[in-house]
C-alpha positions in Angstrom: 19.4 -29.9 16.9 15.5 -30.5 17.6 13.2 -30.9 14.5 10.8 -28.6 14.8 6.7 -29.0 15.3 5.0 -28.8 11.7 1.7 -27.6 11.0 -0.4 -29.0 7.8 -2.0 -26.3 5.8 -5.5 -27.2 7.0 -4.3 -27.3 10.6 -2.7 -23.6 10.1 -6.2 -22.8 8.9 -7.9 -24.1 11.5 -6.3 -22.5 14.2 -6.1 -18.9 12.3 -6.6 -16.2 13.5 -4.4 -17.6 17.1 -1.1 -17.8 15.5 1.2 -15.0 14.7 2.0 -15.5 10.9 6.1 -14.9 10.4 6.8 -15.0 6.8 10.8 -15.9 6.4 11.9 -14.9 3.2 13.1 -12.1 1.3 11.0 -8.9 0.6 10.7 -9.3 -2.7 9.2 -12.7 -2.0 6.8 -11.5 0.5 5.4 -8.8 -2.0 4.6 -11.4 -4.3 2.0 -13.2 -1.8 1.6 -13.8 1.7 -0.4 -15.9 4.7 -3.2 -13.0 5.5 -1.9 -11.5 8.1 1.7 -12.4 7.8 4.6 -10.0 9.4 7.6 -10.5 7.2 10.9 -10.7 9.6 13.8 -12.2 6.5 15.5 -15.3 8.4 18.7 -13.5 8.3 17.1 -10.3 10.5 15.5 -13.4 12.7 18.0 -12.5 15.5 16.6 -8.6 15.3 13.2 -9.5 16.1 13.9 -12.5 19.2 13.3 -9.7 21.8 9.9 -9.1 20.2 9.0 -12.5 19.4 10.1 -13.3 23.3 6.7 -11.6 24.0 4.2 -12.6 21.1 1.2 -14.2 23.0 0.1 -16.3 20.4 2.0 -19.2 19.0 4.0 -18.6 16.0 3.6 -19.8 13.6 7.1 -19.6 11.2 6.3 -19.6 7.0 8.2 -19.7 4.1 7.9 -20.9 0.7 8.6 -24.8 0.9 8.7 -25.2 4.3 12.8 -25.6 4.5 13.6 -21.7 5.8 11.1 -22.0 8.0 12.0 -24.8 9.5 15.4 -23.5 10.2 13.6 -20.0 11.4 12.6 -22.4 14.3 16.0 -23.8 14.6 17.1 -20.8 15.2 14.2 -19.0 17.3 14.8 -22.5 19.8 18.0 -21.6 20.1 16.9 -18.3 21.9 14.5 -20.2 23.8 11.6 -19.2 21.9 9.4 -22.0 20.9 7.4 -21.5 17.4 5.9 -24.3 14.3 6.5 -24.0 10.5 3.8 -24.5 8.1 4.7 -27.8 5.9 5.1 -26.7 2.5 5.0 -22.9 3.2 3.0 -20.5 1.0 3.2 -22.8 -2.0 1.0 -25.6 0.2 -1.0 -22.7 1.0 -1.6 -21.6 -2.4 -2.1 -25.4 -3.5 -4.6 -26.0 -1.4 -6.8 -22.6 -2.6 -6.2 -21.0 0.3 -5.8 -17.1 -0.7 -2.6 -15.0 -0.5 -2.4 -11.3 -0.1 -0.4 -9.2 -2.6 0.2 -5.9 -1.1 -1.1 -2.5 -2.9 1.8 -0.7 -3.7 4.6 -3.0 -3.3 7.8 -2.7 -4.9 8.3 -4.4 -8.2 8.6 -8.4 -7.6 11.7 -10.1 -6.6 12.4 -13.3 -8.1 11.9 -16.3 -5.4 14.9 -17.6 -3.7 15.1 -20.3 -5.5 14.9 -19.4 -9.0 17.5 -16.7 -8.1 19.9 -20.4 -6.9 19.3 -21.7 -9.9 20.2 -18.6 -12.2 23.0 -18.2 -10.0 24.5 -21.5 -10.2 23.7 -22.5 -13.9 25.7 -19.4 -15.1 28.8 -20.1 -12.3 28.7 -23.7 -14.0 28.4 -21.7 -18.0 31.3 -19.3 -16.8 33.4 -22.4 -15.8 32.8 -24.3 -18.8 33.5 -21.8 -21.3 36.5 -20.4 -19.0 37.8 -24.2 -18.8 38.4 -24.2 -22.4 41.2 -21.6 -22.1 42.4 -23.2 -19.1 41.3 -26.3 -17.9 41.7 -25.6 -14.3 38.3 -23.3 -14.7 36.2 -26.4 -14.7 37.2 -26.2 -11.5 34.5 -23.9 -10.6 31.3 -25.9 -12.3 33.1 -28.7 -9.8 32.8 -26.5 -6.7 28.4 -25.7 -7.6 27.7 -29.0 -8.5 29.3 -30.3 -5.6 27.2 -27.7 -3.5 24.6 -28.3 -5.0 25.0 -32.1 -3.8 25.5 -31.2 -0.6 22.6 -28.8 -0.6 20.5 -31.9 -1.4 21.8 -33.7 0.9 21.7 -31.4 4.0 18.8 -28.9 3.0 20.4 -26.1 3.4 21.9 -23.8 0.7 24.9 -21.6 1.4 24.4 -19.9 -1.9 20.8 -18.8 -1.6 22.4 -17.7 2.4 24.8 -15.4 0.0 22.1 -14.3 -2.3 19.8 -12.8 0.8 22.5 -10.6 1.4 21.9 -8.9 -1.6 20.6 -5.4 -1.3 17.4 -6.3 -3.9 16.7 -9.4 -1.4 17.0 -6.4 1.3 14.1 -4.9 4.0 13.9 -1.7 3.8 15.2 -0.5 7.7 11.9 1.7 7.9 9.9 -1.5 7.2 11.5 -3.9 8.9 11.2 -1.1 12.0 7.4 -1.3 11.5 7.3 -5.1 11.3 9.5 -5.5 15.1 7.0 -2.7 16.1 4.0 -4.4 15.4 4.8 -7.4 16.7 5.3 -5.3 19.8 2.1 -4.0 20.1 0.6 -7.5 19.5 2.8 -8.7 22.5 1.2 -5.8 24.8 -1.5 -7.4 27.0 -5.3 -6.9 26.6 -5.9 -3.4 27.1 -2.4 -2.4 27.6 -1.0 0.8 26.2 
């Protein structure tokens, strides 16, 4: 597996507007603040966007909260023959460096970040396992399984729980919004002066 090329916040900022920005977070995370000009294509919907991304005239910069999901997106695209780079530190680092994040008007209610959703779900499962373990010790295996999953997640820098949570309805883009994003990508892919 290849390691994606990483741009620092300063490098990415200096190269704008010569980059096509793709934010791979959930729609709620995207609405909570994204890089100016970024289009939202959630990571689990990325394969649907591959044809449009292949036609992009500008270099693709994949963005997420911290850089982990965007690095995964780069690897997914590389598997389809599409080159892309990732933003080191993601939107969190972009904002920390003092750069502006856009907040769309009329955006849906803010959804918790994926990291926060994972923390809540993991903690809830651990507490349930411990509480039910008072009734029967076998339930403590639930807590042990979550702990093992968190260790695996930290070691591999992946998160199966986040992948599952991203499929929940509140983390999914509306079909019309994703279609509009793909149309915008297709328009960007047309040659100058093309129709």
